DSSP file (Angstrom, degrees, kcal/mol; ACC not computed):
  #  RESIDUE AA STRUCTURE BP1 BP2  ACC     N-H-->O    O-->H-N    N-H-->O    O-->H-N    TCO  KAPPA ALPHA  PHI   PSI    X-CA   Y-CA   Z-CA
    1    1 A X              0   0    0      0, 0.0     2,-0.3     0, 0.0     5,-0.0   0.000 360.0 360.0 360.0 128.2    8.6   16.7   -4.0
    2    2 A X    >   -     0   0    0      1,-0.1     3,-1.9     0, 0.0     4,-0.3  -0.695 360.0-118.3 -91.5 149.0    6.5   18.0   -6.9
    3    3 A X  G >  S+     0   0    0     -2,-0.3     3,-1.6     1,-0.3    -1,-0.1   0.835 113.5  59.7 -55.2 -36.0    3.0   16.5   -7.4
    4    4 A X  G 3  S+     0   0    0      1,-0.3    -1,-0.3    24,-0.1     0, 0.0   0.716 102.6  54.1 -67.5 -19.1    4.0   15.3  -10.9
    5    5 A X  G <  S+     0   0    0     -3,-1.9    -1,-0.3    23,-0.0    -2,-0.2   0.374  80.6 127.5 -94.0   3.6    6.8   13.2   -9.3
    6    6 A X    <   +     0   0    0     -3,-1.6    23,-0.9    -4,-0.3     2,-0.4  -0.407  32.3 178.8 -67.5 130.9    4.4   11.4   -6.9
    7    7 A X  E     -a   29   0A   0     -2,-0.2    78,-2.7    21,-0.1    79,-1.5  -0.976  14.1-155.0-132.8 120.3    4.5    7.7   -6.9
    8    8 A X  E     -ab  30  86A   0     21,-2.4    23,-3.0    -2,-0.4     2,-0.5  -0.790   6.2-158.5-103.8 133.5    2.2    6.0   -4.4
    9    9 A X  E     -ab  31  87A   0     77,-3.2    79,-3.3    -2,-0.4     2,-0.6  -0.951   5.0-165.3-108.0 124.0    2.7    2.5   -2.9
   10   10 A X  E     -ab  32  88A   0     21,-2.9    23,-3.1    -2,-0.5     2,-0.7  -0.946   6.7-158.0-109.7 117.6   -0.4    0.8   -1.5
   11   11 A X  E     +ab  33  89A   0     77,-2.7    79,-3.0    -2,-0.6    23,-0.2  -0.855  67.7  28.2-101.9 110.4    0.4   -2.1    0.7
   12   12 A X        -     0   0    0     21,-3.4    22,-0.2    -2,-0.7     2,-0.1   0.445  63.4-150.4 105.4 113.9   -2.5   -4.5    0.9
   13   13 A X        +     0   0    0      4,-0.2    -1,-0.1    19,-0.1    21,-0.1  -0.326  53.3 117.6-113.2  50.0   -5.0   -4.9   -1.9
   14   14 A X  S  > S-     0   0    0     76,-0.4     4,-2.1    -2,-0.1     5,-0.4   0.116  88.4 -52.6 -92.0-149.6   -8.2   -5.9    0.0
   15   15 A X  T  4 S+     0   0    0      1,-0.2     4,-0.2     2,-0.2    -2,-0.0   0.672 140.3  33.8 -70.2 -16.5  -11.5   -4.0    0.3
   16   16 A X  T  > S+     0   0    0     74,-0.3     4,-1.5     3,-0.1    -1,-0.2   0.829 120.3  45.8 -97.2 -49.3   -9.7   -0.8    1.4
   17   17 A X  H  > S+     0   0    0     73,-0.4     4,-2.9     1,-0.2     5,-0.2   0.880 107.6  53.6 -67.1 -42.9   -6.5   -0.9   -0.5
   18   18 A X  H  X S+     0   0    0     -4,-2.1     4,-2.7     2,-0.2     5,-0.2   0.953 110.2  45.0 -63.8 -51.2   -7.7   -1.9   -4.0
   19   19 A X  H  > S+     0   0    0     -5,-0.4     4,-2.3     1,-0.2    -1,-0.2   0.894 115.7  49.8 -59.3 -36.5  -10.3    0.9   -4.4
   20   20 A X  H  X S+     0   0    0     -4,-1.5     4,-2.4     2,-0.2     5,-0.2   0.936 111.6  47.3 -64.5 -47.1   -7.8    3.4   -3.0
   21   21 A X  H  X S+     0   0    0     -4,-2.9     4,-2.1     1,-0.2    -2,-0.2   0.909 113.3  48.4 -61.4 -43.6   -5.1    2.2   -5.4
   22   22 A X  H  X S+     0   0    0     -4,-2.7     4,-0.7    -5,-0.2    -1,-0.2   0.920 111.3  49.8 -65.0 -43.9   -7.4    2.3   -8.4
   23   23 A X  H >< S+     0   0    0     -4,-2.3     3,-0.9    -5,-0.2     4,-0.3   0.931 114.3  44.1 -62.1 -45.8   -8.7    5.8   -7.5
   24   24 A X  H >X S+     0   0    0     -4,-2.4     4,-2.8     1,-0.2     3,-2.0   0.854 104.1  65.5 -66.4 -33.9   -5.1    7.2   -7.2
   25   25 A X  H 3< S+     0   0    0     -4,-2.1    46,-1.8     1,-0.3    -1,-0.2   0.662  87.9  68.6 -66.4 -15.2   -4.0    5.4  -10.3
   26   26 A X  T << S+     0   0    0     -3,-0.9    -1,-0.3    -4,-0.7    -2,-0.2   0.734 121.0  16.0 -72.1 -20.8   -6.3    7.6  -12.4
   27   27 A X  T <4 S+     0   0    0     -3,-2.0     2,-0.3    -4,-0.3    -2,-0.2   0.575 128.6  35.2-124.2 -20.2   -4.0   10.6  -11.6
   28   28 A X  S  < S-     0   0    0     -4,-2.8    43,-1.2   -23,-0.0     2,-0.5  -0.862  84.1 -94.6-135.0 164.7   -0.7    9.1  -10.3
   29   29 A X  E     -ac   7  71A   0    -23,-0.9   -21,-2.4    40,-0.3     2,-0.4  -0.728  49.5-171.1 -78.6 127.5    1.6    6.2  -10.8
   30   30 A X  E     -ac   8  72A   0     41,-2.7    43,-2.7    -2,-0.5     2,-0.6  -0.974  22.0-157.2-129.5 136.3    0.7    3.6   -8.2
   31   31 A X  E     -ac   9  73A   0    -23,-3.0   -21,-2.9    -2,-0.4     2,-0.6  -0.966  13.1-160.1-107.6 118.7    2.3    0.4   -7.1
   32   32 A X  E     -ac  10  74A   0     41,-3.3    43,-2.8    -2,-0.6     2,-0.4  -0.895  12.5-169.2 -99.0 119.1   -0.2   -2.0   -5.5
   33   33 A X  E     +ac  11  75A   0    -23,-3.1   -21,-3.4    -2,-0.6     2,-0.3  -0.910  14.2 161.3-114.8 134.8    1.6   -4.6   -3.4
   34   34 A X        -     0   0    0     41,-1.9     6,-0.1    -2,-0.4    -2,-0.0  -0.989  36.5-142.0-146.7 147.9    0.1   -7.7   -1.8
   35   35 A X  S    S+     0   0    0     -2,-0.3     2,-1.0     1,-0.1    41,-0.1   0.601  80.8  93.3 -84.3 -11.2    1.6  -10.9   -0.5
   36   36 A X     >  -     0   0    0      1,-0.2     4,-2.2     2,-0.1     3,-0.2  -0.722  58.2-168.9 -86.7 102.0   -1.2  -13.1   -1.9
   37   37 A X  H  > S+     0   0    0     -2,-1.0     4,-2.4     1,-0.2    -1,-0.2   0.828  84.8  53.0 -64.4 -33.7    0.1  -14.2   -5.3
   38   38 A X  H  > S+     0   0    0      2,-0.2     4,-2.3     1,-0.2    -1,-0.2   0.881 109.5  49.7 -70.1 -35.1   -3.2  -15.6   -6.5
   39   39 A X  H  > S+     0   0    0      2,-0.2     4,-2.4    -3,-0.2    -2,-0.2   0.929 111.8  48.2 -64.5 -45.3   -4.9  -12.2   -5.6
   40   40 A X  H  X S+     0   0    0     -4,-2.2     4,-2.5     1,-0.2    -2,-0.2   0.907 111.4  50.4 -62.3 -42.5   -2.2  -10.4   -7.6
   41   41 A X  H  X S+     0   0    0     -4,-2.4     4,-1.2     2,-0.2    -1,-0.2   0.931 110.7  48.8 -62.6 -45.5   -2.6  -12.7  -10.5
   42   42 A X  H  <>S+     0   0    0     -4,-2.3     5,-2.1     1,-0.2     3,-0.3   0.921 113.2  47.2 -60.5 -44.7   -6.4  -12.3  -10.6
   43   43 A X  H ><5S+     0   0    0     -4,-2.4     3,-1.9     1,-0.2    -1,-0.2   0.894 109.1  53.3 -66.5 -39.3   -6.1   -8.5  -10.4
   44   44 A X  H 3<5S+     0   0    0     -4,-2.5    -1,-0.2     1,-0.3    -2,-0.2   0.739 103.9  58.1 -67.3 -20.9   -3.5   -8.4  -13.1
   45   45 A X  T 3<5S-     0   0    0     -4,-1.2    -1,-0.3    -3,-0.3    -2,-0.2   0.362 124.9-106.8 -86.7   5.0   -5.9  -10.4  -15.3
   46   46 A X  T < 5S+     0   0    0     -3,-1.9     2,-0.4     1,-0.2    13,-0.3   0.737  82.3 115.1  82.4  23.5   -8.4   -7.5  -14.8
   47   47 A X      < -     0   0    0     -5,-2.1     2,-0.6    11,-0.1    -2,-0.2  -0.991  45.4-164.2-132.6 133.1  -10.7   -9.3  -12.4
   48   48 A X    >   -     0   0    0     -2,-0.4     3,-1.7     5,-0.3     5,-0.1  -0.927   3.0-166.8-114.7 105.7  -11.6   -8.5   -8.7
   49   49 A X  T 3  S+     0   0    0     -2,-0.6    -1,-0.1     1,-0.3   -10,-0.0   0.691  88.1  61.2 -66.8 -18.1  -13.3  -11.5   -7.1
   50   50 A X  T 3  S-     0   0    0      3,-0.1    -1,-0.3   -36,-0.0   -36,-0.0   0.614 100.9-136.5 -82.0 -11.2  -14.3   -9.3   -4.1
   51   51 A X    <   +     0   0    0     -3,-1.7    -2,-0.1     2,-0.2     3,-0.1   0.720  66.5 127.6  62.1  24.7  -16.3   -7.1   -6.5
   52   52 A X  S    S+     0   0    0      1,-0.2     2,-0.4     2,-0.0    -1,-0.1   0.835  76.8  31.7 -73.0 -33.7  -15.1   -3.9   -4.9
   53   53 A X  S    S-     0   0    0     -5,-0.1    -5,-0.3   -31,-0.0    -1,-0.2  -0.982  89.0-121.9-126.1 133.5  -14.0   -2.6   -8.3
   54   54 A X     >  -     0   0    0     -2,-0.4     4,-2.3     1,-0.1     3,-0.3  -0.461  26.2-117.3 -75.6 153.0  -15.7   -3.4  -11.5
   55   55 A X  H  > S+     0   0    0      1,-0.2     4,-2.8     2,-0.2     5,-0.2   0.832 111.0  56.7 -60.0 -37.0  -13.5   -5.0  -14.2
   56   56 A X  H  > S+     0   0    0      2,-0.2     4,-1.7     1,-0.2    -1,-0.2   0.930 110.4  43.9 -62.9 -45.3  -13.8   -2.1  -16.7
   57   57 A X  H  > S+     0   0    0     -3,-0.3     4,-1.4     2,-0.2    -2,-0.2   0.919 113.8  50.6 -65.7 -44.0  -12.4    0.4  -14.2
   58   58 A X  H  X S+     0   0    0     -4,-2.3     4,-2.0     1,-0.2     3,-0.5   0.939 111.8  47.5 -58.8 -47.9   -9.7   -1.9  -13.0
   59   59 A X  H  X S+     0   0    0     -4,-2.8     4,-1.7   -13,-0.3    -1,-0.2   0.820 104.6  61.3 -64.6 -30.9   -8.6   -2.6  -16.6
   60   60 A X  H  < S+     0   0    0     -4,-1.7    -1,-0.2    -5,-0.2    -2,-0.2   0.862 111.3  38.0 -66.8 -34.1   -8.6    1.1  -17.4
   61   61 A X  H >< S+     0   0    0     -4,-1.4    11,-1.9    -3,-0.5     3,-1.1   0.783 112.5  56.8 -86.9 -27.2   -6.0    1.9  -14.8
   62   62 A X  H 3< S+     0   0    0     -4,-2.0    -2,-0.2     1,-0.2    -1,-0.2   0.830 113.6  41.8 -67.5 -30.0   -4.0   -1.3  -15.5
   63   63 A X  T 3< S+     0   0    0     -4,-1.7    -1,-0.2    -5,-0.2    -2,-0.2   0.038  88.5 140.5-104.8  24.8   -3.7   -0.2  -19.1
   64   64 A X    <   -     0   0    0     -3,-1.1     2,-0.8     1,-0.1    -3,-0.1  -0.188  64.7 -93.9 -68.1 162.0   -3.0    3.5  -18.4
   65   65 A X    > > -     0   0    0      1,-0.2     3,-1.8     3,-0.1     5,-0.9  -0.679  30.5-160.1 -80.0 107.8   -0.5    5.5  -20.4
   66   66 A X  G > 5S+     0   0    0     -2,-0.8     3,-2.0     1,-0.3    -1,-0.2   0.807  88.8  65.8 -60.9 -30.5    2.8    5.3  -18.5
   67   67 A X  G 3 5S+     0   0    0      1,-0.3    -1,-0.3     2,-0.1    -2,-0.1   0.729  97.5  56.0 -65.3 -18.9    4.0    8.4  -20.3
   68   68 A X  G < 5S-     0   0    0     -3,-1.8    -1,-0.3     2,-0.2    -2,-0.2   0.373 114.3-120.1 -90.2   3.3    1.3   10.3  -18.5
   69   69 A X  T < 5S+     0   0    0     -3,-2.0   -40,-0.3     1,-0.2     2,-0.3   0.858  76.5 111.2  58.8  38.1    2.6    9.1  -15.1
   70   70 A X      < +     0   0    0     -5,-0.9   -41,-0.3   -42,-0.1    -1,-0.2  -0.858  34.9  77.7-129.1 168.9   -0.6    7.4  -14.2
   71   71 A X  E     -c   29   0A   0    -46,-1.8   -41,-2.7   -43,-1.2     2,-0.5  -0.386  64.0 -87.5 117.7 167.8   -1.6    3.8  -13.9
   72   72 A X  E     -c   30   0A   0    -11,-1.9     2,-0.5   -43,-0.2   -41,-0.2  -0.957  21.1-168.4-123.2 124.6   -1.4    0.8  -11.6
   73   73 A X  E     -c   31   0A   0    -43,-2.7   -41,-3.3    -2,-0.5     2,-0.5  -0.963  14.7-160.5-106.5 121.4    1.3   -1.8  -11.3
   74   74 A X  E     +c   32   0A   0     -2,-0.5     2,-0.3   -43,-0.2   -41,-0.2  -0.908  25.0 151.8-109.2 129.3    0.1   -4.7   -9.1
   75   75 A X  E     -c   33   0A   0    -43,-2.8   -41,-1.9    -2,-0.5    -2,-0.0  -0.962  53.9-146.3-152.6 161.5    2.8   -7.0   -7.7
   76   76 A X  S    S+     0   0    0     -2,-0.3     2,-0.8   -43,-0.2   -43,-0.1   0.307  76.2 105.4-105.6   0.9    4.1   -9.3   -5.0
   77   77 A X    >   -     0   0    0      1,-0.2     3,-1.8     2,-0.0     4,-0.3  -0.743  57.3-161.1 -88.4 108.1    7.6   -8.0   -5.5
   78   78 A X  G >  S+     0   0    0     -2,-0.8     3,-2.2     1,-0.3     4,-0.2   0.825  86.4  71.1 -56.2 -32.7    8.6   -5.7   -2.6
   79   79 A X  G >  S+     0   0    0      1,-0.3     3,-1.5     2,-0.2    -1,-0.3   0.739  82.7  70.1 -58.8 -24.3   11.3   -4.1   -4.7
   80   80 A X  G <  S+     0   0    0     -3,-1.8     3,-0.4     1,-0.3    -1,-0.3   0.701  91.4  61.4 -66.5 -18.1    8.7   -2.4   -6.9
   81   81 A X  G X  S+     0   0    0     -3,-2.2     3,-1.9    -4,-0.3    -1,-0.3   0.563  76.6  97.6 -81.3  -8.7    7.9   -0.2   -3.9
   82   82 A X  T <  S+     0   0    0     -3,-1.5    -1,-0.2     1,-0.3    -2,-0.1   0.823  83.9  41.9 -54.3 -41.6   11.5    1.2   -3.9
   83   83 A X  T 3  S+     0   0    0     -3,-0.4    -1,-0.3    -4,-0.2     2,-0.1   0.273  87.5 115.1 -95.5  12.7   10.8    4.4   -5.8
   84   84 A X    <   -     0   0    0     -3,-1.9   -76,-0.2     1,-0.1     3,-0.1  -0.458  42.6-171.1 -76.3 154.6    7.5    5.3   -4.1
   85   85 A X  S    S+     0   0    0    -78,-2.7    37,-2.1     1,-0.3     2,-0.4   0.418  74.6  50.5-125.0  -5.0    7.4    8.5   -2.0
   86   86 A X  E     -bd   8 122A   0    -79,-1.5   -77,-3.2    35,-0.2     2,-0.5  -0.993  68.2-168.5-130.5 128.1    4.0    8.0   -0.4
   87   87 A X  E     -bd   9 123A   0     35,-3.1    37,-3.1    -2,-0.4     2,-0.6  -0.964   4.3-168.8-119.0 128.4    3.2    4.7    1.2
   88   88 A X  E     -bd  10 124A   0    -79,-3.3   -77,-2.7    -2,-0.5     2,-0.7  -0.958   9.9-154.7-119.5 114.4   -0.4    3.8    2.3
   89   89 A X  E     +bd  11 125A   0     35,-3.2    37,-3.2    -2,-0.6   -77,-0.2  -0.789  23.7 163.3 -92.4 117.2   -0.6    0.7    4.5
   90   90 A X        +     0   0    0    -79,-3.0   -73,-0.4    -2,-0.7   -76,-0.4  -0.167  21.8 142.6-126.4  38.1   -4.0   -0.9    4.2
   91   91 A X        -     0   0    0      1,-0.1   -79,-0.1   -75,-0.1    15,-0.1  -0.412  55.4 -96.1 -80.1 157.2   -3.4   -4.4    5.7
   92   92 A X        -     0   0    0     -2,-0.1     2,-0.4    35,-0.1    14,-0.2  -0.296  22.4-148.5 -69.3 156.5   -6.0   -6.2    7.8
   93   93 A X        -     0   0    0     12,-0.1    10,-0.1    11,-0.1    -1,-0.1  -0.793  22.1-170.7-123.5  86.2   -6.0   -6.0   11.6
   94   94 A X        -     0   0    0     -2,-0.4     8,-3.5     8,-0.3     2,-0.3  -0.184  14.6-128.6 -69.3 169.7   -7.4   -9.4   12.8
   95   95 A X  B     -E  101   0B   0      6,-0.3     6,-0.2     1,-0.1    -1,-0.1  -0.868  12.8-128.6-118.5 156.3   -8.2  -10.0   16.4
   96   96 A X    >   -     0   0    0      4,-2.4     3,-2.1    -2,-0.3    -1,-0.1  -0.165  47.4 -77.0 -88.8-170.9   -7.2  -12.8   18.7
   97   97 A X  T 3  S+     0   0    0      1,-0.3    -1,-0.0     2,-0.1    -2,-0.0   0.672 134.2  50.9 -63.6 -16.8   -9.5  -15.0   20.8
   98   98 A X  T 3  S-     0   0    0      2,-0.1    -1,-0.3     3,-0.0     3,-0.1   0.151 119.8-108.6-105.7  16.9   -9.7  -12.2   23.4
   99   99 A X  S <  S+     0   0    0     -3,-2.1     2,-0.4     1,-0.2    -2,-0.1   0.733  72.5 142.8  61.3  26.0  -10.7   -9.6   20.7
  100  100 A X        -     0   0    0      1,-0.1    -4,-2.4     0, 0.0    -1,-0.2  -0.785  58.5-103.4 -92.1 140.4   -7.3   -7.9   20.9
  101  101 A X  B     -E   95   0B   0     -2,-0.4     2,-0.7    -6,-0.2    -6,-0.3  -0.367  23.6-139.2 -64.9 138.8   -5.9   -6.6   17.6
  102  102 A X        -     0   0    0     -8,-3.5     3,-0.4     1,-0.1    -8,-0.3  -0.894  16.4-171.1 -97.5 113.0   -3.1   -8.7   16.1
  103  103 A X     >  +     0   0    0     -2,-0.7     4,-2.7     1,-0.2     3,-0.3   0.421  54.6 105.9 -88.7   1.4   -0.6   -6.2   14.8
  104  104 A X  H  > S+     0   0    0      1,-0.2     4,-2.7     2,-0.2     5,-0.2   0.885  78.9  49.8 -52.6 -47.4    1.6   -8.6   12.9
  105  105 A X  H  > S+     0   0    0     -3,-0.4     4,-2.2     1,-0.2    -1,-0.2   0.911 114.0  46.3 -60.0 -39.5    0.4   -7.6    9.4
  106  106 A X  H  > S+     0   0    0     -3,-0.3     4,-2.4    -4,-0.2    -2,-0.2   0.883 112.0  51.2 -67.9 -38.3    1.0   -3.9   10.2
  107  107 A X  H  X S+     0   0    0     -4,-2.7     4,-2.4     2,-0.2    -2,-0.2   0.942 111.8  46.2 -63.7 -47.4    4.4   -4.7   11.7
  108  108 A X  H  X S+     0   0    0     -4,-2.7     4,-2.1     1,-0.2    -2,-0.2   0.905 113.7  49.1 -62.3 -41.9    5.5   -6.7    8.6
  109  109 A X  H  X S+     0   0    0     -4,-2.2     4,-2.7    -5,-0.2    -1,-0.2   0.897 110.5  51.2 -64.7 -39.6    4.1   -3.9    6.3
  110  110 A X  H  X S+     0   0    0     -4,-2.4     4,-2.8     2,-0.2    -2,-0.2   0.893 108.8  50.8 -64.8 -40.2    6.0   -1.3    8.3
  111  111 A X  H  X S+     0   0    0     -4,-2.4     4,-1.3     2,-0.2    -1,-0.2   0.908 111.3  49.0 -62.5 -41.3    9.2   -3.3    8.0
  112  112 A X  H  < S+     0   0    0     -4,-2.1     3,-0.4     2,-0.2     4,-0.4   0.953 113.8  44.6 -62.4 -50.8    8.7   -3.5    4.3
  113  113 A X  H >X S+     0   0    0     -4,-2.7     3,-1.9     1,-0.2     4,-1.1   0.919 109.4  56.9 -60.0 -45.0    8.0    0.2    3.9
  114  114 A X  H 3< S+     0   0    0     -4,-2.8    -1,-0.2     1,-0.3     3,-0.2   0.803  95.2  65.4 -59.9 -30.1   10.9    1.2    6.2
  115  115 A X  T 3< S+     0   0    0     -4,-1.3    -1,-0.3    -3,-0.4    -2,-0.2   0.691 115.5  29.5 -68.0 -15.7   13.4   -0.7    4.0
  116  116 A X  T <4 S+     0   0    0     -3,-1.9    -1,-0.2    -4,-0.4    -2,-0.2   0.465  89.7 128.8-116.0  -7.6   12.7    1.8    1.2
  117  117 A X     <  -     0   0    0     -4,-1.1     2,-0.3    -3,-0.2   -32,-0.1  -0.240  34.4-173.3 -62.9 133.3   11.8    4.9    3.2
  118  118 A X    >   -     0   0    0    -33,-0.0     3,-2.2     1,-0.0    -2,-0.1  -0.849  39.3 -79.0-121.1 158.9   13.7    8.1    2.3
  119  119 A X  T 3  S+     0   0    0     -2,-0.3     3,-0.1     1,-0.3    -1,-0.0  -0.351 119.7  24.4 -56.1 131.6   13.7   11.5    4.0
  120  120 A X  T 3  S+     0   0    0      1,-0.3    -1,-0.3    -2,-0.0   -35,-0.0   0.233  90.5 130.8  94.4 -12.4   10.6   13.4    3.0
  121  121 A X    <   -     0   0    0     -3,-2.2     2,-0.4   -37,-0.1    -1,-0.3  -0.305  50.6-134.3 -69.2 159.2    8.5   10.3    2.2
  122  122 A X  E     -d   86   0A   0    -37,-2.1   -35,-3.1    -3,-0.1     2,-0.5  -0.952  14.0-164.6-119.6 135.0    5.0   10.0    3.7
  123  123 A X  E     -d   87   0A   0     -2,-0.4     2,-0.4   -37,-0.2   -35,-0.2  -0.985   7.3-173.3-120.8 127.8    3.6    6.9    5.4
  124  124 A X  E     -d   88   0A   0    -37,-3.1   -35,-3.2    -2,-0.5     2,-0.6  -0.972  11.9-151.0-121.7 132.4   -0.2    6.6    6.0
  125  125 A X  E     +d   89   0A   0     -2,-0.4     2,-0.3   -37,-0.2   -35,-0.2  -0.917  13.6 179.2-105.4 123.9   -1.9    3.9    8.0
  126  126 A X        +     0   0    0    -37,-3.2     2,-0.3    -2,-0.6  -109,-0.1  -0.623  42.5 112.8-121.3  68.2   -5.4    3.0    6.9
  127  127 A X  S    S-     0   0    0     -2,-0.3     2,-0.9   -37,-0.1   -35,-0.1  -0.959  72.2-106.9-138.2 154.0   -6.2    0.2    9.4
  128  128 A X        +     0   0    0     -2,-0.3     2,-0.3   -35,-0.0    -2,-0.1  -0.741  60.4 137.5 -87.5 110.0   -8.5   -0.2   12.3
  129  129 A X        -     0   0    0     -2,-0.9     3,-0.1   -28,-0.0     2,-0.1  -0.902  55.7 -85.1-143.1 170.3   -6.5   -0.1   15.5
  130  130 A X    >   -     0   0    0     -2,-0.3     3,-1.6     1,-0.1     0, 0.0  -0.398  62.6 -77.4 -76.6 157.4   -6.7    1.5   18.9
  131  131 A X  T 3  S+     0   0    0      1,-0.2    -1,-0.1     2,-0.1     0, 0.0  -0.250 115.6  27.2 -57.1 137.6   -5.4    5.1   19.5
  132  132 A X  T 3> S+     0   0    0     -3,-0.1     4,-3.1     4,-0.0     5,-0.5   0.253  81.5 114.2  98.2 -11.4   -1.7    5.4   19.7
  133  133 A X  H <>>S+     0   0    0     -3,-1.6     4,-2.3     3,-0.2     5,-2.0   0.913  77.4  49.6 -60.5 -43.3   -0.7    2.4   17.6
  134  134 A X  I  4>S+     0   0    0      3,-0.2     5,-2.7     1,-0.2     4,-0.4   0.976 121.0  32.7 -60.4 -56.3    0.9    4.5   14.8
  135  135 A X  I  45S+     0   0    0      3,-0.2     5,-0.4     1,-0.2    -2,-0.2   0.900 128.2  37.3 -68.9 -41.7    3.0    6.6   17.1
  136  136 A X  I  <5S+     0   0    0     -4,-3.1    -3,-0.2     3,-0.1    -2,-0.2   0.810 132.9  17.2 -84.3 -31.0    3.7    4.0   19.8
  137  137 A X  I  X5S+     0   0    0     -4,-2.3     4,-0.7    -5,-0.5    -3,-0.2   0.819 128.2  36.3-110.9 -45.0    4.1    0.8   17.8
  138  138 A X  I  ><S+     0   0    0     -5,-2.0     4,-2.6    -4,-0.4     3,-0.2   0.885 108.1  59.1 -86.2 -40.0    4.7    1.6   14.1
  139  139 A X  H  ><S+     0   0    0     -5,-2.7     4,-2.9    -6,-0.3     5,-0.2   0.921 104.7  51.7 -57.8 -45.3    6.9    4.7   14.2
  140  140 A X  H  > S+     0   0    0     -5,-0.4     4,-2.6     1,-0.2    -1,-0.2   0.877 110.5  49.7 -59.6 -34.6    9.6    2.9   16.2
  141  141 A X  H  X S+     0   0    0     -4,-0.7     4,-2.2    -3,-0.2    -2,-0.2   0.924 111.8  47.8 -67.5 -44.0    9.6    0.1   13.6
  142  142 A X  H  X S+     0   0    0     -4,-2.6     4,-1.3     2,-0.2     6,-0.4   0.928 115.4  45.7 -61.0 -45.1    9.9    2.6   10.7
  143  143 A X  H  X S+     0   0    0     -4,-2.9     4,-2.3    -5,-0.2     5,-0.3   0.936 114.0  47.4 -64.3 -47.6   12.7    4.5   12.5
  144  144 A X  H  < S+     0   0    0     -4,-2.6    -1,-0.2    -5,-0.2    -2,-0.2   0.883 118.2  40.2 -63.1 -40.5   14.6    1.4   13.5
  145  145 A X  H  < S+     0   0    0     -4,-2.2    -1,-0.2    -5,-0.2    -2,-0.2   0.602 123.3  37.9 -89.6 -11.2   14.5   -0.2   10.0
  146  146 A X  H  < S-     0   0    0     -4,-1.3    -2,-0.2    -3,-0.3    -3,-0.2   0.644  94.7-129.2-109.2 -20.3   15.0    3.0    8.0
  147  147 A X  S  < S+     0   0    0     -4,-2.3     2,-0.2     1,-0.3    -3,-0.1   0.548  70.7 119.9  79.2   6.9   17.6    4.8   10.1
  148  148 A X        -     0   0    0     -6,-0.4     2,-0.4    -5,-0.3    -1,-0.3  -0.592  59.7-129.3 -99.4 164.4   15.4    7.9    9.9
  149  149 A X        -     0   0    0     -2,-0.2     2,-0.1    -3,-0.1    -9,-0.0  -0.950  28.1-107.0-115.9 137.1   13.8    9.9   12.8
  150  150 A X              0   0    0     -2,-0.4   -11,-0.0     1,-0.3   -10,-0.0  -0.386 360.0 360.0 -61.0 129.2   10.1   10.8   12.9
  151  151 A X              0   0    0     -2,-0.1    -1,-0.3     0, 0.0     0, 0.0   0.467 360.0 360.0  54.4 360.0    9.6   14.5   12.3
């Protein structure tokens, strides 16, 4: 993969994912995916209600020159992630009543990514979890749903 061919998928557009997607979109083509349709609509209208990104910066990457292979596409359509080759999972990790992490959002995001994963693609998890979650919990999901083997 050449750097000019990089297409990044950011799964989860909260306080971690949105700033990351916007920063990468200044240099690369980025697909920002979120399951919250009202959040996606607001961001596509150039407004971030969480105030993590100012509207001018958000609009500058939403209106980027596609011929330059930069810019941000924000969507609820999983299919838009299909041609990405780097996936960054930034979904929340809530806790239950006993302060144990609930991995359901990460599991669902991993299943989504795995359905498009190709040999040579990169998956990065940017979530707060206990040591070993990526290798012990998420890698098997990626392998099972993609038919690929880790390393």
